[in-house]
MDAnalysis code that builds the backbone (N, CA, C; Angstrom):
import MDAnalysis as mda
import numpy as np

u = mda.Universe.empty(420, n_residues=140, atom_resindex=np.repeat(np.arange(140), 3), trajectory=True)
u.add_TopologyAttr("name", ["N", "CA", "C"] * 140)
u.add_TopologyAttr("resid", np.arange(1, 141))
u.add_TopologyAttr("resname", ["MET", "GLN", "LEU", "ASP", "ASP", "LEU", "TYR", "ARG", "ARG", "VAL", "ILE", "MET", "ASP", "HIS", "TYR", "LYS", "ASN", "PRO", "ARG", "ASN", "ARG", "GLY", "LYS", "PHE", "ASP", "ASP", "ASP", "SER", "LEU", "THR", "VAL", "ASP", "LEU", "ASN", "ASN", "PRO", "THR", "CYS", "GLY", "ASP", "ARG", "ILE", "SER", "LEU", "GLN", "LEU", "LYS", "LEU", "GLU", "ASP", "GLY", "VAL", "VAL", "LYS", "ASP", "ALA", "ARG", "PHE", "ASN", "GLY", "GLU", "GLY", "CYS", "SER", "ILE", "SER", "MET", "SER", "SER", "ALA", "SER", "MET", "MET", "THR", "GLU", "ALA", "VAL", "LYS", "GLY", "ARG", "THR", "TYR", "ALA", "GLU", "ALA", "MET", "ASP", "LEU", "ALA", "SER", "ARG", "PHE", "SER", "SER", "LEU", "MET", "GLN", "GLY", "GLU", "ALA", "VAL", "ASP", "PHE", "ASP", "GLU", "TYR", "GLU", "GLU", "LEU", "GLU", "ALA", "LEU", "SER", "GLY", "VAL", "ASN", "LYS", "PHE", "PRO", "ALA", "ARG", "ILE", "LYS", "CYS", "ALA", "THR", "LEU", "ALA", "TRP", "ASN", "ALA", "LEU", "LYS", "LYS", "GLY", "ILE", "HIS", "GLU", "GLU", "GLU"])
u.atoms.positions = np.array([
    [-12.225, -32.814, -12.447],
    [-11.831, -31.717, -13.325],
    [-12.620, -30.466, -12.915],
    [-11.937, -29.361, -12.802],
    [-12.560, -28.105, -12.438],
    [-13.289, -27.520, -13.647],
    [-14.302, -26.687, -13.348],
    [-15.094, -26.082, -14.410],
    [-14.232, -25.222, -15.329],
    [-13.286, -24.470, -14.756],
    [-12.402, -23.639, -15.581],
    [-11.586, -24.484, -16.553],
    [-11.147, -25.649, -16.111],
    [-10.391, -26.547, -16.988],
    [-11.267, -27.057, -18.127],
    [-12.499, -27.411, -17.792],
    [-13.438, -27.872, -18.812],
    [-13.690, -26.765, -19.835],
    [-13.923, -25.548, -19.357],
    [-14.160, -24.426, -20.259],
    [-12.955, -24.185, -21.165],
    [-11.745, -24.266, -20.593],
    [-10.537, -24.085, -21.414],
    [-10.455, -25.151, -22.503],
    [-10.814, -26.372, -22.148],
    [-10.783, -27.459, -23.133],
    [-11.787, -27.230, -24.260],
    [-12.971, -26.750, -23.908],
    [-13.988, -26.462, -24.930],
    [-13.485, -25.366, -25.864],
    [-12.933, -24.309, -25.296],
    [-12.417, -23.200, -26.103],
    [-11.298, -23.679, -27.020],
    [-10.370, -24.444, -26.487],
    [-9.253, -24.921, -27.306],
    [-9.712, -25.919, -28.369],
    [-10.725, -26.711, -28.053],
    [-11.251, -27.635, -29.060],
    [-11.831, -26.868, -30.237],
    [-12.596, -25.817, -29.957],
    [-13.161, -25.011, -31.046],
    [-12.080, -24.238, -31.797],
    [-11.011, -23.877, -31.102],
    [-9.916, -23.164, -31.747],
    [-9.126, -24.091, -32.670],
    [-8.801, -25.271, -32.175],
    [-8.000, -26.219, -32.955],
    [-8.821, -26.971, -34.005],
    [-10.114, -27.144, -33.754],
    [-11.012, -27.862, -34.664],
    [-12.250, -27.013, -34.926],
    [-12.067, -25.877, -35.606],
    [-13.198, -24.965, -35.766],
    [-14.328, -25.577, -36.590],
    [-15.525, -25.336, -36.132],
    [-16.710, -25.768, -36.868],
    [-17.101, -24.660, -37.848],
    [-17.515, -25.054, -39.029],
    [-18.027, -24.135, -40.043],
    [-16.992, -23.132, -40.544],
    [-15.734, -23.505, -40.488],
    [-14.699, -22.645, -41.050],
    [-14.660, -22.878, -42.556],
    [-14.560, -21.808, -43.294],
    [-14.533, -21.902, -44.750],
    [-15.455, -20.869, -45.343],
    [-15.732, -21.034, -46.620],
    [-16.619, -20.072, -47.252],
    [-17.531, -20.769, -48.238],
    [-18.653, -20.127, -48.489],
    [-19.603, -20.620, -49.469],
    [-19.160, -20.156, -50.852],
    [-19.520, -20.911, -51.867],
    [-19.148, -20.560, -53.232],
    [-20.211, -19.742, -53.947],
    [-21.278, -19.376, -53.226],
    [-22.350, -18.628, -53.882],
    [-22.404, -17.199, -53.346],
    [-23.510, -16.555, -53.584],
    [-23.678, -15.157, -53.210],
    [-24.226, -14.983, -51.796],
    [-23.671, -15.646, -50.851],
    [-24.105, -15.504, -49.469],
    [-23.781, -14.102, -48.965],
    [-24.525, -13.667, -47.976],
    [-24.256, -12.385, -47.350],
    [-22.930, -12.486, -46.595],
    [-22.035, -11.552, -46.847],
    [-20.727, -11.557, -46.206],
    [-20.553, -10.296, -45.378],
    [-20.104, -10.477, -44.148],
    [-19.817, -9.355, -43.253],
    [-18.370, -9.486, -42.810],
    [-17.592, -8.456, -43.062],
    [-16.189, -8.429, -42.655],
    [-16.022, -7.432, -41.516],
    [-15.464, -7.888, -40.410],
    [-15.190, -7.017, -39.269],
    [-13.791, -7.307, -38.746],
    [-13.223, -6.316, -38.066],
    [-11.936, -6.542, -37.418],
    [-11.892, -5.800, -36.095],
    [-10.990, -6.218, -35.268],
    [-10.744, -5.584, -33.987],
    [-9.370, -4.950, -34.081],
    [-9.312, -3.646, -34.354],
    [-8.013, -3.010, -34.586],
    [-7.101, -3.003, -33.361],
    [-7.664, -3.157, -32.165],
    [-6.815, -3.119, -30.971],
    [-5.944, -4.356, -30.833],
    [-6.396, -5.500, -31.405],
    [-5.587, -6.717, -31.260],
    [-5.302, -7.409, -32.586],
    [-5.950, -6.982, -33.667],
    [-5.684, -7.570, -34.971],
    [-6.607, -8.705, -35.373],
    [-7.550, -9.094, -34.499],
    [-8.514, -10.133, -34.881],
    [-9.334, -9.650, -36.067],
    [-9.627, -10.561, -36.967],
    [-10.502, -10.213, -38.090],
    [-11.358, -11.428, -38.428],
    [-12.557, -11.145, -38.917],
    [-13.465, -12.224, -39.294],
    [-14.206, -11.836, -40.560],
    [-14.434, -12.843, -41.385],
    [-15.295, -12.728, -42.544],
    [-16.394, -13.767, -42.335],
    [-17.566, -13.289, -41.983],
    [-18.703, -14.164, -41.699],
    [-19.604, -14.222, -42.917],
    [-19.944, -15.428, -43.338],
    [-20.894, -15.612, -44.430],
    [-22.150, -16.251, -43.871],
    [-23.282, -15.695, -44.288],
    [-24.574, -16.169, -43.809],
    [-25.476, -16.508, -44.977],
    [-26.159, -17.625, -44.865],
    [-27.235, -17.961, -45.796],
    [-28.518, -17.667, -45.041],
    [-29.143, -16.558, -45.415],
    [-30.363, -16.105, -44.762],
    [-31.520, -16.261, -45.729],
    [-32.578, -16.914, -45.269],
    [-33.707, -17.193, -46.157],
    [-34.986, -17.302, -45.341],
    [-36.000, -16.575, -45.769],
    [-37.317, -16.624, -45.128],
    [-37.242, -16.396, -43.619],
    [-36.380, -15.464, -43.198],
    [-36.283, -15.127, -41.788],
    [-35.521, -16.127, -40.945],
    [-34.772, -17.028, -41.601],
    [-34.036, -18.071, -40.875],
    [-32.559, -18.043, -41.286],
    [-31.695, -18.246, -40.311],
    [-30.265, -18.423, -40.593],
    [-30.104, -19.871, -41.023],
    [-30.071, -20.088, -42.319],
    [-29.986, -21.452, -42.854],
    [-28.611, -22.071, -42.638],
    [-27.566, -21.242, -42.772],
    [-26.214, -21.747, -42.599],
    [-25.288, -20.575, -42.317],
    [-24.127, -20.878, -41.757],
    [-23.147, -19.842, -41.434],
    [-21.750, -20.444, -41.502],
    [-20.835, -19.645, -42.038],
    [-19.425, -20.042, -42.104],
    [-18.572, -18.814, -41.833],
    [-17.347, -19.067, -41.452],
    [-16.447, -17.946, -41.185],
    [-15.027, -18.285, -41.604],
    [-14.292, -17.233, -41.887],
    [-12.854, -17.276, -42.068],
    [-12.296, -16.133, -41.245],
    [-11.054, -16.219, -40.888],
    [-10.466, -15.118, -40.148],
    [-9.182, -15.517, -39.484],
    [-8.652, -14.558, -38.778],
    [-7.429, -14.748, -38.026],
    [-7.604, -14.065, -36.692],
    [-7.059, -14.695, -35.671],
    [-7.140, -14.059, -34.378],
    [-6.792, -15.012, -33.266],
    [-7.023, -14.539, -32.076],
    [-6.705, -15.308, -30.880],
    [-7.682, -16.464, -30.701],
    [-7.361, -17.325, -29.761],
    [-8.217, -18.487, -29.503],
    [-9.619, -18.077, -29.075],
    [-9.744, -16.971, -28.376],
    [-11.064, -16.514, -27.923],
    [-11.924, -16.110, -29.120],
    [-11.396, -15.296, -30.016],
    [-12.203, -14.821, -31.149],
    [-12.559, -15.944, -32.109],
    [-11.617, -16.817, -32.396],
    [-11.899, -17.898, -33.334],
    [-12.814, -18.964, -32.725],
    [-12.638, -19.257, -31.451],
    [-13.525, -20.205, -30.771],
    [-14.945, -19.660, -30.696],
    [-15.055, -18.380, -30.387],
    [-16.366, -17.754, -30.299],
    [-17.076, -17.798, -31.658],
    [-16.324, -17.561, -32.733],
    [-16.902, -17.626, -34.084],
    [-17.387, -19.041, -34.394],
    [-16.594, -20.023, -34.031],
    [-16.968, -21.418, -34.254],
    [-18.247, -21.761, -33.481],
    [-18.282, -21.390, -32.208],
    [-19.464, -21.672, -31.385],
    [-20.687, -20.926, -31.893],
    [-20.493, -19.668, -32.292],
    [-21.614, -18.863, -32.773],
    [-22.234, -19.471, -34.028],
    [-21.396, -19.896, -34.976],
    [-21.956, -20.458, -36.205],
    [-22.742, -21.732, -35.913],
    [-22.264, -22.525, -34.965],
    [-22.996, -23.736, -34.570],
    [-24.328, -23.383, -33.916],
    [-24.302, -22.370, -33.069],
    [-25.471, -22.027, -32.264],
    [-26.604, -21.394, -33.063],
    [-26.288, -20.675, -34.133],
    [-27.343, -19.924, -34.829],
    [-27.937, -20.638, -36.036],
    [-27.287, -21.675, -36.515],
    [-27.825, -22.362, -37.701],
    [-29.211, -22.931, -37.408],
    [-30.139, -22.626, -38.304],
    [-31.508, -23.120, -38.168],
    [-32.401, -22.242, -37.308],
    [-31.865, -21.174, -36.782],
    [-32.666, -20.291, -35.928],
    [-33.263, -19.145, -36.741],
    [-34.390, -18.654, -36.279],
    [-34.974, -17.469, -36.898],
    [-34.077, -16.281, -36.585],
    [-34.275, -15.197, -37.326],
    [-33.502, -13.987, -37.058],
    [-33.704, -13.553, -35.609],
    [-34.953, -13.581, -35.147],
    [-35.257, -13.158, -33.776],
    [-34.548, -14.051, -32.755],
    [-34.539, -15.348, -32.995],
    [-33.850, -16.274, -32.077],
    [-32.344, -16.030, -32.085],
    [-31.775, -15.807, -33.261],
    [-30.336, -15.554, -33.372],
    [-29.978, -14.232, -32.685],
    [-30.817, -13.219, -32.862],
    [-30.562, -11.933, -32.218],
    [-30.712, -12.040, -30.706],
    [-31.658, -12.838, -30.243],
    [-31.818, -13.057, -28.806],
    [-30.585, -13.756, -28.237],
    [-30.086, -14.744, -28.964],
    [-28.882, -15.448, -28.540],
    [-27.704, -14.472, -28.470],
    [-27.580, -13.592, -29.471],
    [-26.515, -12.587, -29.481],
    [-26.654, -11.635, -28.293],
    [-27.877, -11.270, -27.968],
    [-28.125, -10.384, -26.833],
    [-27.743, -11.065, -25.519],
    [-28.115, -12.331, -25.382],
    [-27.748, -13.070, -24.171],
    [-26.240, -13.247, -24.075],
    [-25.577, -13.445, -25.223],
    [-24.121, -13.564, -25.206],
    [-23.490, -12.250, -24.744],
    [-24.022, -11.130, -25.214],
    [-23.523, -9.824, -24.765],
    [-23.684, -9.672, -23.256],
    [-24.812, -10.128, -22.740],
    [-25.041, -10.076, -21.296],
    [-24.028, -10.936, -20.547],
    [-23.727, -12.101, -21.099],
    [-22.721, -12.984, -20.507],
    [-21.371, -12.274, -20.435],
    [-21.038, -11.544, -21.502],
    [-19.765, -10.833, -21.540],
    [-19.718, -9.685, -20.533],
    [-20.895, -9.229, -20.102],
    [-20.959, -8.172, -19.090],
    [-20.990, -8.734, -17.675],
    [-20.859, -10.051, -17.562],
    [-20.797, -10.677, -16.251],
    [-22.134, -11.126, -15.693],
    [-23.182, -11.035, -16.491],
    [-24.497, -11.464, -16.035],
    [-24.641, -12.981, -16.152],
    [-25.442, -13.538, -15.279],
    [-25.727, -14.977, -15.340],
    [-26.713, -15.214, -16.480],
    [-26.340, -16.059, -17.404],
    [-27.161, -16.332, -18.588],
    [-27.250, -17.831, -18.769],
    [-28.421, -18.293, -19.174],
    [-28.634, -19.721, -19.401],
    [-28.671, -19.991, -20.899],
    [-27.830, -20.896, -21.352],
    [-27.797, -21.295, -22.753],
    [-28.180, -22.770, -22.857],
    [-29.374, -23.105, -22.416],
    [-29.818, -24.502, -22.461],
    [-29.626, -25.130, -23.829],
    [-29.925, -24.375, -24.859],
    [-29.912, -24.923, -26.211],
    [-28.501, -25.070, -26.778],
    [-27.516, -24.386, -26.194],
    [-26.142, -24.520, -26.670],
    [-25.199, -24.149, -25.534],
    [-25.028, -25.070, -24.614],
    [-24.296, -24.823, -23.377],
    [-22.822, -24.498, -23.576],
    [-22.234, -24.875, -24.703],
    [-20.809, -24.610, -24.913],
    [-20.491, -23.118, -24.854],
    [-21.479, -22.271, -25.148],
    [-21.237, -20.828, -25.094],
    [-20.817, -20.377, -23.699],
    [-21.262, -21.095, -22.690],
    [-20.906, -20.742, -21.319],
    [-19.410, -20.885, -21.068],
    [-18.710, -21.606, -21.924],
    [-17.252, -21.749, -21.784],
    [-16.555, -20.401, -21.902],
    [-17.196, -19.449, -22.555],
    [-16.596, -18.130, -22.738],
    [-16.938, -17.169, -21.601],
    [-17.625, -17.647, -20.574],
    [-18.065, -16.777, -19.486],
    [-16.906, -16.114, -18.745],
    [-15.773, -16.755, -18.662],
    [-14.630, -16.191, -17.953],
    [-13.985, -15.003, -18.647],
    [-14.329, -14.793, -19.907],
    [-13.745, -13.688, -20.665],
    [-14.093, -12.348, -20.012],
    [-15.248, -12.269, -19.361],
    [-15.654, -10.980, -18.788],
    [-14.697, -10.486, -17.704],
    [-13.837, -11.351, -17.208],
    [-12.838, -10.943, -16.216],
    [-11.676, -10.195, -16.870],
    [-11.624, -10.214, -18.186],
    [-10.545, -9.577, -18.941],
    [-11.163, -8.620, -19.965],
    [-11.479, -7.392, -19.549],
    [-12.202, -6.457, -20.428],
    [-11.620, -6.296, -21.830],
    [-10.306, -6.358, -21.959],
    [-9.696, -6.214, -23.287],
    [-10.049, -7.374, -24.209],
    [-10.413, -8.524, -23.652],
    [-10.714, -9.707, -24.452],
    [-12.189, -9.802, -24.851],
    [-13.032, -8.978, -24.236],
    [-14.465, -9.016, -24.556],
    [-14.681, -8.722, -26.037],
    [-13.925, -7.783, -26.575],
    [-14.059, -7.463, -28.006],
    [-13.688, -8.655, -28.876],
    [-12.751, -9.461, -28.406],
    [-12.365, -10.672, -29.138],
    [-13.549, -11.641, -29.195],
    [-14.165, -11.850, -28.055],
    [-15.263, -12.811, -27.964],
    [-16.509, -12.353, -28.703],
    [-16.724, -11.053, -28.789],
    [-17.963, -10.546, -29.403],
    [-17.822, -10.208, -30.885],
    [-16.632, -10.319, -31.442],
    [-16.418, -9.934, -32.841],
    [-17.355, -10.677, -33.795],
    [-17.408, -11.989, -33.715],
    [-18.269, -12.774, -34.610],
    [-19.744, -12.459, -34.374],
    [-20.107, -12.254, -33.114],
    [-21.495, -11.944, -32.776],
    [-21.915, -10.591, -33.337],
    [-20.988, -9.632, -33.324],
    [-21.277, -8.326, -33.921],
    [-21.451, -8.454, -35.437],
    [-20.672, -9.327, -36.046],
    [-20.826, -9.571, -37.488],
    [-22.191, -10.196, -37.772],
    [-22.608, -11.120, -36.930],
    [-23.934, -11.737, -37.083],
    [-25.030, -10.683, -37.000],
    [-24.968, -9.847, -35.978],
    [-26.000, -8.806, -35.806],
    [-26.026, -7.865, -37.004],
    [-24.858, -7.473, -37.478],
    [-24.770, -6.577, -38.645],
    [-25.393, -7.246, -39.870],
    [-25.081, -8.516, -40.087],
    [-25.622, -9.234, -41.240],
    [-27.131, -9.352, -41.204],
    [-27.675, -9.676, -40.044],
    [-29.144, -9.806, -39.926],
    [-29.804, -8.459, -40.108],
    [-29.210, -7.391, -39.552],
    [-29.778, -6.053, -39.735],
    [-29.770, -5.655, -41.206],
    [-28.713, -6.010, -41.930],
    [-28.639, -5.688, -43.357],
    [-29.725, -6.421, -44.141],
    [-30.048, -7.630, -43.715],
    [-31.014, -8.450, -44.432],
    [-32.469, -8.039, -44.150],
    [-32.707, -7.537, -42.943],
    [-34.094, -7.195, -42.551],
    [-34.634, -5.997, -43.287],
])
């Protein structure tokens, strides 16, 4: 199996079986963002406590790239400090710019590396990550 095929399978798995999709029933921090160029939208909910992303969930509509990225992002940041989550977001941005990035702690993110070949899709992949950054900045 080629690496591109494996990456496509990972993306489609997260799209068809999203992790952490849904919403919390309490007063979690909510960040709503959309990508007006393609119609993707996300509502990210974060449980932030003592400088740690305790939990994350999302709802939204969009392409397989945006929804898969949201699913992977929520998995990757749970249990991380704000600084660790922001570092992960920064490395993801670098990945989207075509830079070689190592995600030892959550290798599935590398499945989105091919998105950088399609500049119009980068906004799809980074939508959830931008919501995460906005939420952490609001909390700090």
